[in-house]
C-alpha angles and dihedrals in degrees: 000000000000122000117252113255104239105145114094121209131180125190142173123226139162118275087246092054091049091049091050091049090051091051092048091048092048092050091052094042091241137126115254090251091052090047092054091050091047091050092050093050092045092050092047092051092047092050094041092243116154136170114251115261113264114258114251120233114260117232113259122241091232096075115145115261122238115251 
């Protein structure tokens, strides 16, 4: 299942950059937002960049005792 898209981002770019993004997105049958996300993920994979693993919750000290 895909993650819901909840993070909002706004950016400025040149008209030429926007036109190139639109052409790339059209060629890939994607929206421009989807194309930007795809480009970021592709670049990160190519450069071996990964998000740090999420920290796991530590067990609490107030765990019930066995009878």
